[in-house]
Backbone as XML, in Angstrom:
<?xml version="1.0"?>
<chain id="A" units="angstrom">
  <residue number="1" name="MET">
    <atom name="N" x="25.882" y="22.534" z="-42.688"/>
    <atom name="CA" x="24.533" y="22.073" z="-42.925"/>
    <atom name="C" x="24.221" y="22.019" z="-44.424"/>
  </residue>
  <residue number="2" name="ARG">
    <atom name="N" x="24.719" y="22.996" z="-45.171"/>
    <atom name="CA" x="24.438" y="22.998" z="-46.610"/>
    <atom name="C" x="25.036" y="21.782" z="-47.301"/>
  </residue>
  <residue number="3" name="THR">
    <atom name="N" x="26.234" y="21.392" z="-46.885"/>
    <atom name="CA" x="26.882" y="20.228" z="-47.487"/>
    <atom name="C" x="26.067" y="18.973" z="-47.226"/>
  </residue>
  <residue number="4" name="VAL">
    <atom name="N" x="25.632" y="18.800" z="-45.995"/>
    <atom name="CA" x="24.852" y="17.619" z="-45.630"/>
    <atom name="C" x="23.507" y="17.628" z="-46.349"/>
  </residue>
  <residue number="5" name="LEU">
    <atom name="N" x="22.883" y="18.776" z="-46.444"/>
    <atom name="CA" x="21.614" y="18.880" z="-47.167"/>
    <atom name="C" x="21.804" y="18.496" z="-48.635"/>
  </residue>
  <residue number="6" name="ARG">
    <atom name="N" x="22.896" y="18.951" z="-49.225"/>
    <atom name="CA" x="23.194" y="18.593" z="-50.621"/>
    <atom name="C" x="23.357" y="17.077" z="-50.748"/>
  </residue>
  <residue number="7" name="TRP">
    <atom name="N" x="24.094" y="16.469" z="-49.817"/>
    <atom name="CA" x="24.275" y="15.013" z="-49.852"/>
    <atom name="C" x="22.932" y="14.296" z="-49.721"/>
  </residue>
  <residue number="8" name="GLN">
    <atom name="N" x="22.081" y="14.790" z="-48.823"/>
    <atom name="CA" x="20.769" y="14.169" z="-48.647"/>
    <atom name="C" x="19.943" y="14.253" z="-49.931"/>
  </residue>
  <residue number="9" name="LEU">
    <atom name="N" x="19.974" y="15.396" z="-50.573"/>
    <atom name="CA" x="19.197" y="15.562" z="-51.801"/>
    <atom name="C" x="19.739" y="14.695" z="-52.932"/>
  </residue>
  <residue number="10" name="ILE">
    <atom name="N" x="21.060" y="14.582" z="-53.022"/>
    <atom name="CA" x="21.668" y="13.711" z="-54.039"/>
    <atom name="C" x="21.306" y="12.255" z="-53.773"/>
  </residue>
  <residue number="11" name="ALA">
    <atom name="N" x="21.398" y="11.834" z="-52.511"/>
    <atom name="CA" x="21.045" y="10.456" z="-52.157"/>
    <atom name="C" x="19.575" y="10.182" z="-52.444"/>
  </residue>
  <residue number="12" name="THR">
    <atom name="N" x="18.714" y="11.130" z="-52.113"/>
    <atom name="CA" x="17.283" y="10.964" z="-52.382"/>
    <atom name="C" x="17.033" y="10.829" z="-53.880"/>
  </residue>
  <residue number="13" name="ALA">
    <atom name="N" x="17.678" y="11.663" z="-54.676"/>
    <atom name="CA" x="17.507" y="11.585" z="-56.131"/>
    <atom name="C" x="18.001" y="10.246" z="-56.672"/>
  </residue>
  <residue number="14" name="ALA">
    <atom name="N" x="19.159" y="9.800" z="-56.202"/>
    <atom name="CA" x="19.710" y="8.527" z="-56.672"/>
    <atom name="C" x="18.813" y="7.357" z="-56.271"/>
  </residue>
  <residue number="15" name="LEU">
    <atom name="N" x="18.346" y="7.363" z="-55.027"/>
    <atom name="CA" x="17.478" y="6.276" z="-54.566"/>
    <atom name="C" x="16.120" y="6.312" z="-55.263"/>
  </residue>
  <residue number="16" name="THR">
    <atom name="N" x="15.653" y="7.500" z="-55.584"/>
    <atom name="CA" x="14.401" y="7.629" z="-56.335"/>
    <atom name="C" x="14.554" y="7.020" z="-57.725"/>
  </residue>
  <residue number="17" name="LEU">
    <atom name="N" x="15.682" y="7.266" z="-58.360"/>
    <atom name="CA" x="15.948" y="6.694" z="-59.680"/>
    <atom name="C" x="16.027" y="5.168" z="-59.611"/>
  </residue>
  <residue number="18" name="VAL">
    <atom name="N" x="16.740" y="4.651" z="-58.621"/>
    <atom name="CA" x="16.850" y="3.194" z="-58.456"/>
    <atom name="C" x="15.474" y="2.584" z="-58.200"/>
  </residue>
  <residue number="19" name="ALA">
    <atom name="N" x="14.700" y="3.213" z="-57.313"/>
    <atom name="CA" x="13.363" y="2.700" z="-57.002"/>
    <atom name="C" x="12.449" y="2.762" z="-58.219"/>
  </residue>
  <residue number="20" name="ALA">
    <atom name="N" x="12.619" y="3.785" z="-59.053"/>
    <atom name="CA" x="11.814" y="3.882" z="-60.277"/>
    <atom name="C" x="12.115" y="2.721" z="-61.214"/>
  </residue>
  <residue number="21" name="ILE">
    <atom name="N" x="13.383" y="2.380" z="-61.320"/>
    <atom name="CA" x="13.782" y="1.270" z="-62.188"/>
    <atom name="C" x="13.264" y="-0.054" z="-61.639"/>
  </residue>
  <residue number="22" name="LEU">
    <atom name="N" x="13.359" y="-0.232" z="-60.315"/>
    <atom name="CA" x="12.979" y="-1.505" z="-59.701"/>
    <atom name="C" x="11.484" y="-1.657" z="-59.463"/>
  </residue>
  <residue number="23" name="ALA">
    <atom name="N" x="10.793" y="-0.560" z="-59.130"/>
    <atom name="CA" x="9.394" y="-0.685" z="-58.710"/>
    <atom name="C" x="8.445" y="0.283" z="-59.411"/>
  </residue>
  <residue number="24" name="GLY">
    <atom name="N" x="8.920" y="1.000" z="-60.390"/>
    <atom name="CA" x="8.034" y="1.882" z="-61.139"/>
    <atom name="C" x="7.734" y="3.203" z="-60.440"/>
  </residue>
  <residue number="25" name="VAL">
    <atom name="N" x="6.632" y="3.800" z="-60.850"/>
    <atom name="CA" x="6.266" y="5.135" z="-60.373"/>
    <atom name="C" x="6.046" y="5.157" z="-58.865"/>
  </residue>
  <residue number="26" name="HIS">
    <atom name="N" x="5.344" y="4.159" z="-58.343"/>
    <atom name="CA" x="5.076" y="4.146" z="-56.900"/>
    <atom name="C" x="6.358" y="3.936" z="-56.096"/>
  </residue>
  <residue number="27" name="GLY">
    <atom name="N" x="7.277" y="3.173" z="-56.629"/>
    <atom name="CA" x="8.570" y="3.011" z="-55.969"/>
    <atom name="C" x="9.344" y="4.310" z="-55.935"/>
  </residue>
  <residue number="28" name="ALA">
    <atom name="N" x="9.332" y="5.027" z="-57.051"/>
    <atom name="CA" x="10.036" y="6.310" z="-57.120"/>
    <atom name="C" x="9.427" y="7.319" z="-56.161"/>
  </residue>
  <residue number="29" name="LEU">
    <atom name="N" x="8.105" y="7.416" z="-56.154"/>
    <atom name="CA" x="7.444" y="8.361" z="-55.256"/>
    <atom name="C" x="7.680" y="7.984" z="-53.799"/>
  </residue>
  <residue number="30" name="SER">
    <atom name="N" x="7.674" y="6.697" z="-53.506"/>
    <atom name="CA" x="7.930" y="6.243" z="-52.138"/>
    <atom name="C" x="9.335" y="6.620" z="-51.684"/>
  </residue>
  <residue number="31" name="ALA">
    <atom name="N" x="10.317" y="6.400" z="-52.538"/>
    <atom name="CA" x="11.695" y="6.753" z="-52.191"/>
    <atom name="C" x="11.847" y="8.260" z="-52.027"/>
  </residue>
  <residue number="32" name="ALA">
    <atom name="N" x="11.209" y="9.024" z="-52.890"/>
    <atom name="CA" x="11.272" y="10.486" z="-52.775"/>
    <atom name="C" x="10.638" y="10.953" z="-51.471"/>
  </residue>
  <residue number="33" name="LEU">
    <atom name="N" x="9.519" y="10.349" z="-51.102"/>
    <atom name="CA" x="8.867" y="10.720" z="-49.840"/>
    <atom name="C" x="9.720" y="10.328" z="-48.636"/>
  </residue>
  <residue number="34" name="GLY">
    <atom name="N" x="10.378" y="9.175" z="-48.700"/>
    <atom name="CA" x="11.257" y="8.762" z="-47.603"/>
    <atom name="C" x="12.388" y="9.749" z="-47.391"/>
  </residue>
  <residue number="35" name="GLY">
    <atom name="N" x="13.004" y="10.177" z="-48.474"/>
    <atom name="CA" x="14.056" y="11.182" z="-48.357"/>
    <atom name="C" x="13.518" y="12.511" z="-47.875"/>
  </residue>
  <residue number="36" name="ALA">
    <atom name="N" x="12.325" y="12.875" z="-48.348"/>
    <atom name="CA" x="11.726" y="14.153" z="-47.950"/>
    <atom name="C" x="11.419" y="14.197" z="-46.461"/>
  </residue>
  <residue number="37" name="VAL">
    <atom name="N" x="11.020" y="13.077" z="-45.887"/>
    <atom name="CA" x="10.746" y="13.033" z="-44.442"/>
    <atom name="C" x="11.998" y="13.429" z="-43.670"/>
  </residue>
  <residue number="38" name="SER">
    <atom name="N" x="13.109" y="12.829" z="-44.005"/>
    <atom name="CA" x="14.360" y="13.110" z="-43.298"/>
    <atom name="C" x="14.855" y="14.528" z="-43.556"/>
  </residue>
  <residue number="39" name="VAL">
    <atom name="N" x="14.781" y="14.972" z="-44.795"/>
    <atom name="CA" x="15.247" y="16.320" z="-45.136"/>
    <atom name="C" x="14.406" y="17.373" z="-44.420"/>
  </residue>
  <residue number="40" name="CYS">
    <atom name="N" x="13.090" y="17.220" z="-44.457"/>
    <atom name="CA" x="12.209" y="18.196" z="-43.797"/>
    <atom name="C" x="12.440" y="18.225" z="-42.291"/>
  </residue>
  <residue number="41" name="ALA">
    <atom name="N" x="12.513" y="17.056" z="-41.677"/>
    <atom name="CA" x="12.726" y="17.001" z="-40.231"/>
    <atom name="C" x="14.075" y="17.608" z="-39.855"/>
  </residue>
  <residue number="42" name="GLY">
    <atom name="N" x="15.097" y="17.330" z="-40.629"/>
    <atom name="CA" x="16.420" y="17.893" z="-40.359"/>
    <atom name="C" x="16.455" y="19.399" z="-40.510"/>
  </residue>
  <residue number="43" name="CYS">
    <atom name="N" x="15.783" y="19.911" z="-41.528"/>
    <atom name="CA" x="15.753" y="21.371" z="-41.736"/>
    <atom name="C" x="15.009" y="22.076" z="-40.609"/>
  </residue>
  <residue number="44" name="ILE">
    <atom name="N" x="13.884" y="21.526" z="-40.188"/>
    <atom name="CA" x="13.131" y="22.131" z="-39.088"/>
    <atom name="C" x="13.944" y="22.072" z="-37.799"/>
  </residue>
  <residue number="45" name="ALA">
    <atom name="N" x="14.633" y="20.968" z="-37.557"/>
    <atom name="CA" x="15.482" y="20.863" z="-36.364"/>
    <atom name="C" x="16.596" y="21.901" z="-36.398"/>
  </residue>
  <residue number="46" name="ALA">
    <atom name="N" x="17.165" y="22.134" z="-37.563"/>
    <atom name="CA" x="18.223" y="23.147" z="-37.687"/>
    <atom name="C" x="17.682" y="24.538" z="-37.389"/>
  </residue>
  <residue number="47" name="VAL">
    <atom name="N" x="16.471" y="24.819" z="-37.848"/>
    <atom name="CA" x="15.853" y="26.121" z="-37.563"/>
    <atom name="C" x="15.615" y="26.275" z="-36.067"/>
  </residue>
  <residue number="48" name="VAL">
    <atom name="N" x="15.086" y="25.234" z="-35.432"/>
    <atom name="CA" x="14.834" y="25.287" z="-33.984"/>
    <atom name="C" x="16.142" y="25.485" z="-33.228"/>
  </residue>
  <residue number="49" name="ALA">
    <atom name="N" x="17.179" y="24.764" z="-33.602"/>
    <atom name="CA" x="18.474" y="24.893" z="-32.923"/>
    <atom name="C" x="19.068" y="26.280" z="-33.125"/>
  </residue>
  <residue number="50" name="SER">
    <atom name="N" x="18.921" y="26.834" z="-34.304"/>
    <atom name="CA" x="19.523" y="28.142" z="-34.580"/>
    <atom name="C" x="18.787" y="29.281" z="-33.884"/>
  </residue>
  <residue number="51" name="ARG">
    <atom name="N" x="17.551" y="29.071" z="-33.510"/>
    <atom name="CA" x="16.784" y="30.111" z="-32.819"/>
    <atom name="C" x="17.076" y="30.156" z="-31.327"/>
  </residue>
  <residue number="52" name="SER">
    <atom name="N" x="17.812" y="29.198" z="-30.829"/>
    <atom name="CA" x="18.162" y="29.173" z="-29.412"/>
    <atom name="C" x="19.111" y="30.327" z="-29.105"/>
  </residue>
  <residue number="53" name="LYS">
    <atom name="N" x="18.789" y="31.084" z="-28.104"/>
    <atom name="CA" x="19.620" y="32.225" z="-27.693"/>
    <atom name="C" x="20.398" y="31.872" z="-26.422"/>
  </residue>
  <residue number="54" name="ALA">
    <atom name="N" x="20.980" y="30.715" z="-26.411"/>
    <atom name="CA" x="21.659" y="30.206" z="-25.221"/>
    <atom name="C" x="22.862" y="31.063" z="-24.851"/>
  </residue>
  <residue number="55" name="GLN">
    <atom name="N" x="23.005" y="31.302" z="-23.565"/>
    <atom name="CA" x="24.127" y="32.075" z="-23.042"/>
    <atom name="C" x="25.086" y="31.212" z="-22.228"/>
  </residue>
  <residue number="56" name="SER">
    <atom name="N" x="24.733" y="29.940" z="-22.059"/>
    <atom name="CA" x="25.576" y="29.049" z="-21.262"/>
    <atom name="C" x="25.655" y="27.687" z="-21.946"/>
  </residue>
  <residue number="57" name="ALA">
    <atom name="N" x="26.561" y="26.868" z="-21.449"/>
    <atom name="CA" x="26.697" y="25.516" z="-22.003"/>
    <atom name="C" x="25.411" y="24.724" z="-21.792"/>
  </residue>
  <residue number="58" name="GLY">
    <atom name="N" x="24.807" y="24.888" z="-20.634"/>
    <atom name="CA" x="23.543" y="24.204" z="-20.357"/>
    <atom name="C" x="22.444" y="24.644" z="-21.308"/>
  </residue>
  <residue number="59" name="GLY">
    <atom name="N" x="22.420" y="25.931" z="-21.624"/>
    <atom name="CA" x="21.429" y="26.448" z="-22.562"/>
    <atom name="C" x="21.614" y="25.888" z="-23.958"/>
  </residue>
  <residue number="60" name="VAL">
    <atom name="N" x="22.862" y="25.720" z="-24.352"/>
    <atom name="CA" x="23.159" y="25.131" z="-25.662"/>
    <atom name="C" x="22.665" y="23.687" z="-25.710"/>
  </residue>
  <residue number="61" name="VAL">
    <atom name="N" x="22.912" y="22.948" z="-24.633"/>
    <atom name="CA" x="22.469" y="21.552" z="-24.572"/>
    <atom name="C" x="20.943" y="21.478" z="-24.643"/>
  </residue>
  <residue number="62" name="ILE">
    <atom name="N" x="20.273" y="22.346" z="-23.911"/>
    <atom name="CA" x="18.808" y="22.352" z="-23.929"/>
    <atom name="C" x="18.293" y="22.699" z="-25.328"/>
  </residue>
  <residue number="63" name="GLY">
    <atom name="N" x="18.926" y="23.659" z="-25.981"/>
    <atom name="CA" x="18.531" y="24.003" z="-27.348"/>
    <atom name="C" x="18.718" y="22.836" z="-28.304"/>
  </residue>
  <residue number="64" name="ALA">
    <atom name="N" x="19.839" y="22.131" z="-28.170"/>
    <atom name="CA" x="20.107" y="20.978" z="-29.037"/>
    <atom name="C" x="19.120" y="19.842" z="-28.771"/>
  </residue>
  <residue number="65" name="LEU">
    <atom name="N" x="18.831" y="19.595" z="-27.498"/>
    <atom name="CA" x="17.876" y="18.536" z="-27.161"/>
    <atom name="C" x="16.464" y="18.885" z="-27.630"/>
  </residue>
  <residue number="66" name="THR">
    <atom name="N" x="16.107" y="20.149" z="-27.530"/>
    <atom name="CA" x="14.803" y="20.588" z="-28.032"/>
    <atom name="C" x="14.713" y="20.358" z="-29.537"/>
  </residue>
  <residue number="67" name="ALA">
    <atom name="N" x="15.763" y="20.718" z="-30.252"/>
    <atom name="CA" x="15.784" y="20.518" z="-31.703"/>
    <atom name="C" x="15.676" y="19.033" z="-32.049"/>
  </residue>
  <residue number="68" name="GLU">
    <atom name="N" x="16.375" y="18.191" z="-31.312"/>
    <atom name="CA" x="16.296" y="16.744" z="-31.560"/>
    <atom name="C" x="14.901" y="16.213" z="-31.270"/>
  </residue>
  <residue number="69" name="GLY">
    <atom name="N" x="14.284" y="16.697" z="-30.202"/>
    <atom name="CA" x="12.917" y="16.284" z="-29.882"/>
    <atom name="C" x="11.938" y="16.668" z="-30.978"/>
  </residue>
  <residue number="70" name="VAL">
    <atom name="N" x="12.087" y="17.886" z="-31.483"/>
    <atom name="CA" x="11.238" y="18.340" z="-32.592"/>
    <atom name="C" x="11.473" y="17.458" z="-33.813"/>
  </residue>
  <residue number="71" name="LYS">
    <atom name="N" x="12.733" y="17.153" z="-34.095"/>
    <atom name="CA" x="13.059" y="16.320" z="-35.257"/>
    <atom name="C" x="12.435" y="14.932" z="-35.128"/>
  </residue>
  <residue number="72" name="LEU">
    <atom name="N" x="12.590" y="14.304" z="-33.975"/>
    <atom name="CA" x="12.039" y="12.964" z="-33.788"/>
    <atom name="C" x="10.517" y="12.965" z="-33.871"/>
  </residue>
  <residue number="73" name="GLY">
    <atom name="N" x="9.891" y="13.956" z="-33.246"/>
    <atom name="CA" x="8.435" y="14.051" z="-33.311"/>
    <atom name="C" x="7.946" y="14.238" z="-34.736"/>
  </residue>
  <residue number="74" name="LEU">
    <atom name="N" x="8.618" y="15.093" z="-35.473"/>
    <atom name="CA" x="8.242" y="15.341" z="-36.860"/>
    <atom name="C" x="8.459" y="14.100" z="-37.720"/>
  </residue>
  <residue number="75" name="ILE">
    <atom name="N" x="9.531" y="13.376" z="-37.470"/>
    <atom name="CA" x="9.780" y="12.133" z="-38.212"/>
    <atom name="C" x="8.645" y="11.142" z="-37.989"/>
  </residue>
  <residue number="76" name="VAL">
    <atom name="N" x="8.253" y="10.955" z="-36.740"/>
    <atom name="CA" x="7.169" y="10.013" z="-36.429"/>
    <atom name="C" x="5.879" y="10.431" z="-37.136"/>
  </residue>
  <residue number="77" name="ILE">
    <atom name="N" x="5.550" y="11.715" z="-37.051"/>
    <atom name="CA" x="4.317" y="12.211" z="-37.676"/>
    <atom name="C" x="4.360" y="12.050" z="-39.194"/>
  </residue>
  <residue number="78" name="LEU">
    <atom name="N" x="5.476" y="12.409" z="-39.810"/>
    <atom name="CA" x="5.570" y="12.320" z="-41.272"/>
    <atom name="C" x="5.584" y="10.870" z="-41.758"/>
  </residue>
  <residue number="79" name="LEU">
    <atom name="N" x="6.310" y="9.994" z="-41.059"/>
    <atom name="CA" x="6.296" y="8.576" z="-41.438"/>
    <atom name="C" x="4.876" y="8.020" z="-41.340"/>
  </residue>
  <residue number="80" name="TRP">
    <atom name="N" x="4.204" y="8.324" z="-40.232"/>
    <atom name="CA" x="2.829" y="7.866" z="-40.039"/>
    <atom name="C" x="1.924" y="8.408" z="-41.143"/>
  </residue>
  <residue number="81" name="ALA">
    <atom name="N" x="2.066" y="9.686" z="-41.457"/>
    <atom name="CA" x="1.209" y="10.313" z="-42.470"/>
    <atom name="C" x="1.364" y="9.629" z="-43.825"/>
  </residue>
  <residue number="82" name="VAL">
    <atom name="N" x="2.593" y="9.365" z="-44.228"/>
    <atom name="CA" x="2.806" y="8.721" z="-45.530"/>
    <atom name="C" x="2.282" y="7.289" z="-45.514"/>
  </residue>
  <residue number="83" name="LEU">
    <atom name="N" x="2.610" y="6.545" z="-44.470"/>
    <atom name="CA" x="2.216" y="5.134" z="-44.426"/>
    <atom name="C" x="0.705" y="4.942" z="-44.321"/>
  </residue>
  <residue number="84" name="THR">
    <atom name="N" x="-0.001" y="5.910" z="-43.756"/>
    <atom name="CA" x="-1.452" y="5.761" z="-43.626"/>
    <atom name="C" x="-2.235" y="6.375" z="-44.781"/>
  </residue>
  <residue number="85" name="THR">
    <atom name="N" x="-1.645" y="7.307" z="-45.502"/>
    <atom name="CA" x="-2.411" y="7.971" z="-46.563"/>
    <atom name="C" x="-2.049" y="7.510" z="-47.977"/>
  </residue>
  <residue number="86" name="TYR">
    <atom name="N" x="-0.859" y="7.021" z="-48.169"/>
    <atom name="CA" x="-0.431" y="6.599" z="-49.509"/>
    <atom name="C" x="-0.575" y="5.080" z="-49.600"/>
  </residue>
  <residue number="87" name="SER">
    <atom name="N" x="-1.677" y="4.643" z="-50.186"/>
    <atom name="CA" x="-1.996" y="3.211" z="-50.187"/>
    <atom name="C" x="-1.043" y="2.381" z="-51.047"/>
  </residue>
  <residue number="88" name="ASP">
    <atom name="N" x="-0.403" y="2.988" z="-52.026"/>
    <atom name="CA" x="0.500" y="2.244" z="-52.906"/>
    <atom name="C" x="1.972" y="2.426" z="-52.543"/>
  </residue>
  <residue number="89" name="VAL">
    <atom name="N" x="2.231" y="2.820" z="-51.309"/>
    <atom name="CA" x="3.616" y="3.044" z="-50.889"/>
    <atom name="C" x="4.415" y="1.748" z="-51.038"/>
  </residue>
  <residue number="90" name="VAL">
    <atom name="N" x="5.621" y="1.878" z="-51.543"/>
    <atom name="CA" x="6.548" y="0.745" z="-51.633"/>
    <atom name="C" x="7.438" y="0.861" z="-50.399"/>
  </residue>
  <residue number="91" name="VAL">
    <atom name="N" x="7.097" y="0.078" z="-49.377"/>
    <atom name="CA" x="7.704" y="0.244" z="-48.055"/>
    <atom name="C" x="9.226" y="0.102" z="-48.071"/>
  </residue>
  <residue number="92" name="PRO">
    <atom name="N" x="9.814" y="-0.889" z="-48.737"/>
    <atom name="CA" x="11.287" y="-0.954" z="-48.725"/>
    <atom name="C" x="11.944" y="0.300" z="-49.310"/>
  </residue>
  <residue number="93" name="GLY">
    <atom name="N" x="11.395" y="0.828" z="-50.376"/>
    <atom name="CA" x="11.944" y="2.052" z="-50.967"/>
    <atom name="C" x="11.760" y="3.249" z="-50.061"/>
  </residue>
  <residue number="94" name="PHE">
    <atom name="N" x="10.595" y="3.344" z="-49.448"/>
    <atom name="CA" x="10.284" y="4.455" z="-48.553"/>
    <atom name="C" x="11.183" y="4.439" z="-47.322"/>
  </residue>
  <residue number="95" name="ILE">
    <atom name="N" x="11.215" y="3.316" z="-46.625"/>
    <atom name="CA" x="12.017" y="3.212" z="-45.402"/>
    <atom name="C" x="13.507" y="3.250" z="-45.733"/>
  </residue>
  <residue number="96" name="GLY">
    <atom name="N" x="13.911" y="2.598" z="-46.809"/>
    <atom name="CA" x="15.324" y="2.606" z="-47.188"/>
    <atom name="C" x="15.836" y="4.001" z="-47.480"/>
  </residue>
  <residue number="97" name="SER">
    <atom name="N" x="15.088" y="4.760" z="-48.242"/>
    <atom name="CA" x="15.475" y="6.132" z="-48.557"/>
    <atom name="C" x="15.498" y="6.988" z="-47.299"/>
  </residue>
  <residue number="98" name="PHE">
    <atom name="N" x="14.507" y="6.806" z="-46.440"/>
    <atom name="CA" x="14.481" y="7.539" z="-45.176"/>
    <atom name="C" x="15.722" y="7.225" z="-44.344"/>
  </residue>
  <residue number="99" name="LEU">
    <atom name="N" x="16.051" y="5.952" z="-44.202"/>
    <atom name="CA" x="17.197" y="5.565" z="-43.370"/>
    <atom name="C" x="18.514" y="6.099" z="-43.926"/>
  </residue>
  <residue number="100" name="VAL">
    <atom name="N" x="18.701" y="6.016" z="-45.227"/>
    <atom name="CA" x="19.946" y="6.517" z="-45.827"/>
    <atom name="C" x="20.097" y="8.011" z="-45.575"/>
  </residue>
  <residue number="101" name="THR">
    <atom name="N" x="19.035" y="8.770" z="-45.798"/>
    <atom name="CA" x="19.136" y="10.218" z="-45.594"/>
    <atom name="C" x="19.252" y="10.576" z="-44.119"/>
  </residue>
  <residue number="102" name="ALA">
    <atom name="N" x="18.666" y="9.768" z="-43.237"/>
    <atom name="CA" x="18.804" y="10.015" z="-41.798"/>
    <atom name="C" x="20.248" y="9.782" z="-41.348"/>
  </residue>
  <residue number="103" name="VAL">
    <atom name="N" x="20.883" y="8.751" z="-41.884"/>
    <atom name="CA" x="22.291" y="8.492" z="-41.551"/>
    <atom name="C" x="23.171" y="9.623" z="-42.077"/>
  </residue>
  <residue number="104" name="ILE">
    <atom name="N" x="22.876" y="10.109" z="-43.257"/>
    <atom name="CA" x="23.643" y="11.236" z="-43.797"/>
    <atom name="C" x="23.499" y="12.450" z="-42.889"/>
  </residue>
  <residue number="105" name="PHE">
    <atom name="N" x="22.288" y="12.714" z="-42.400"/>
    <atom name="CA" x="22.092" y="13.844" z="-41.484"/>
    <atom name="C" x="22.893" y="13.638" z="-40.200"/>
  </residue>
  <residue number="106" name="ALA">
    <atom name="N" x="22.954" y="12.409" z="-39.715"/>
    <atom name="CA" x="23.715" y="12.124" z="-38.496"/>
    <atom name="C" x="25.205" y="12.397" z="-38.693"/>
  </residue>
  <residue number="107" name="MET">
    <atom name="N" x="25.687" y="12.326" z="-39.926"/>
    <atom name="CA" x="27.097" y="12.599" z="-40.208"/>
    <atom name="C" x="27.414" y="14.089" z="-40.204"/>
  </residue>
  <residue number="108" name="ALA">
    <atom name="N" x="26.412" y="14.934" z="-40.077"/>
    <atom name="CA" x="26.620" y="16.390" z="-40.122"/>
    <atom name="C" x="27.626" y="16.856" z="-39.083"/>
  </residue>
  <residue number="109" name="PHE">
    <atom name="N" x="27.671" y="16.182" z="-37.964"/>
    <atom name="CA" x="28.604" y="16.541" z="-36.893"/>
    <atom name="C" x="30.053" y="16.489" z="-37.377"/>
  </residue>
  <residue number="110" name="PHE">
    <atom name="N" x="30.341" y="15.597" z="-38.306"/>
    <atom name="CA" x="31.712" y="15.379" z="-38.761"/>
    <atom name="C" x="32.090" y="16.190" z="-40.005"/>
  </residue>
  <residue number="111" name="VAL">
    <atom name="N" x="31.161" y="16.979" z="-40.522"/>
    <atom name="CA" x="31.389" y="17.711" z="-41.768"/>
    <atom name="C" x="31.691" y="19.169" z="-41.471"/>
  </residue>
  <residue number="112" name="ARG">
    <atom name="N" x="32.746" y="19.669" z="-42.096"/>
    <atom name="CA" x="33.092" y="21.089" z="-41.981"/>
    <atom name="C" x="32.555" y="21.833" z="-43.178"/>
  </residue>
  <residue number="113" name="GLU">
    <atom name="N" x="31.884" y="22.938" z="-42.917"/>
    <atom name="CA" x="31.424" y="23.789" z="-44.014"/>
    <atom name="C" x="32.611" y="24.585" z="-44.531"/>
  </residue>
  <residue number="114" name="THR">
    <atom name="N" x="32.714" y="24.718" z="-45.847"/>
    <atom name="CA" x="33.817" y="25.493" z="-46.423"/>
    <atom name="C" x="33.306" y="26.748" z="-47.074"/>
  </residue>
</chain>
């Protein structure tokens, strides 16, 4: 998880820099918020999954599905919150940064912690 979180933060920083160059301050803030949505949702999902005290395979699946449900719900709420409250949001930067960091989080399954 730490490796994936590091990748997400690096990607968010890089996309924020690109958005700043292309769209100025609002572009940079939009890209940073897009990355933050994914990072926050992923971290909360990891906490929910780690708190599961499953004793069976079925319990593990239920814990994982609960964590995914929390993540998806939080993503919807955070995306809505930014899009409705930040009037100068640069939507391509915001959504692009969110999507890149979400894909990086999805790759966590394939990453081994060292």
